[in-house]
Steps between C-alpha positions, in 0.01 A plus 500: 500500500383796704541296816858408407584862434358601839692219661830619346424861595422391854826307511706802378325729755555249777868464398552875531323511838713207611814687391398811689391304807837324500663836535224617731596268780683633803870581499609435858725777643716317746848666485610832640743650253705814450416751234775702337388836639447363851841347506667829413314694770701590809222560745562564864295446821628813670560457882473789744615550857225483761484821707150466643143555374320620300639354174498689171370314196735487197261624239694824438844343457651639183204728433557878474220619724453712815213283613558353843504121506232317693592369845381184666546294819568126514495245781846349536571134577679370814860599428663410824876472461496649152739785414532736208131527417420602142192496282412468128215524248446208259305592188181292470245601237209335685511781755481801268141587595540506879506837668797451729834403340353434154692259280747372760528226757679618815800321654697535821862384494720415800874427525562663167871582552622188315734422791441127524158499676204384289304791362132465598225623266147536620255562213142625534360201311137564591532871406351645819816691608524275803818302482435319829242261344697380196697213655873450523736724303699386195867449577771627265837367609836635388545191278151524350528562123137595449149446635153488350231716656142404423217749530128405475227723358269614783185415303601201289694238695613317185659817364856536625810690401860391579815706510851380553728707725876493527783714629766686306845341546750730669715489190217606273541791252584797728396761246153344465459475877597863536240611238230308689602645829499851368162455340328371817670747727372790287153364439395333829358802671547489877563125490854391575621256227701213645712471182497267201723238672241476780203489269383213274520444129157407363426254221129487419375148429193606304526321165353152465519291186404178331598317182270448200577243232316352202606363161546848351657706771636507851564793730495621860225741606541709811267737690659779702331636808627853418339671800606226742160446659491123459245513219603427144205626289487874575412651161726770357739442793624140488634357176600191306849403392590240235828321474656182363390164626636435855723808503598611856460872416226663302586792264357848534223462243205635688141410408261709715193325645186665355176568682262315265503124475664376182687828423831385650700324233852444372642397160771244456643330195221618282221397734272702724424364848212648705535488874152391585538479880761587767459347840516793752735300724743417224422129483420471127411677175278384219616556138300477180651505150330745268548318174326768290705792626720703271826516688672842500806433716703297251746557214339459159688313227567735211469820710794702623594478866459822700809723504706501820844596622719294733827558688816300439708340771828670420665708774426811299136412453335577169135524402421322178176501298372168370457681164875461455443134416227541237722438193505121539313231697535535878467252784402663831551273799363621838645303793572477873773321694403159635248418225470146366730418211720806562833329424364328184351819364828684558691229310257509206499882482880490480477261203235718329713816524814314392350332192218732401593842640497642150135399450337586829535744792493349850381728780469350851324708768529402863231592748574534866877512539722805557726639229801399704384138527424488124831659410688239708297218343567617148873530565517168687308320226670677212167571328527624143154651460306802619408476870258765634264562784130457472250698713140448596401747229694310232355167621149643472566620143624155404221328706751290693317245712780246571875476509662433268302631200646512150353728238611473133441790267549547131661813356345822630424323828182330373410202722558163336474267804441529871624265776776357277796340684863542398503132401199541268656817353825311429303231310336767282840659423670164427218398265519835325137594583587848614 
């Protein structure tokens, strides 16, 4: 009898370990993706006219200081036949500790007038400020849409950082271009800014992701190399982002990487995942499910949702408190354009409001679109329910982890059900269960 009890106990313990080890296997990170914040950034690789040496480093650009910038010399490549010589500084976090030109890779640019000749870009790839030993230049032709530039960490050859550069089109927003030009002309010290149209837009390719899936959940996990040094496990600098399964863009829900092993974790759909290991070169992460954890980042059935205010999409925008809807059950639907089942959900919501609008409030909150776009969509689709805008702060209060998410509350905004679709809500209403 005692042996049988021990056998059962051993089986249960083994089953739990097996469950954790199943989640403890590697999640391969094999896709570079955009994150919401990175996509919105309008970074610039500023280009300056070459007037001779020494060069001034850019460390004081935009800083209110009387401190003189450091100066340095560089060995130039063979530029026979090249005209209109310029230079630029490319941010690279792997170089922040070096004494000369900290934090930047140096580049020399020839034929930069955009007059039909290919622009030639020599980059100091071995970080010795000698551009004569880095091989042939990159060519940027007038028809080139964009180009990836790959920089390798001077100490760890597997650690690399890529940025994508492109030009502004000549019909780009003139006001924005003027603002950039004014900024760099005022803040460049003695350097002569070549102008925004002769500089490069910069898109940092520093977020790598992989997809996790088991019988209970599926999601995309990404690691962002926030300091752009080619390493993905810098504690309290780099961070984790969690999004829907196979989504092309990760939301701005930052999970900082902690110093101590096992202290980096995230909560999703009532579960706590511990990030056990992060490969420094961004090749994989290891996740473990903490089955005994008390999850904090989730709505609790029977408890009130946190109070928040949102803006409507009308031309004369209004701010409305969710408390306005506490007198009867309320369905809060947080959504984004392009999500799966969008048309079906819209059709069902229309039926709910038409047939049961006297029984339930319907509030739909869009995340990510502009008021103008939402206003046009509401008018075009003839929506007969409240359409507002969500924000990151609202999403955090509602613990939104995926789009769409439907939250059903009773009177006084007490949670009845989380992750309920419009179709499931319609069934409840039709069967008189609400």
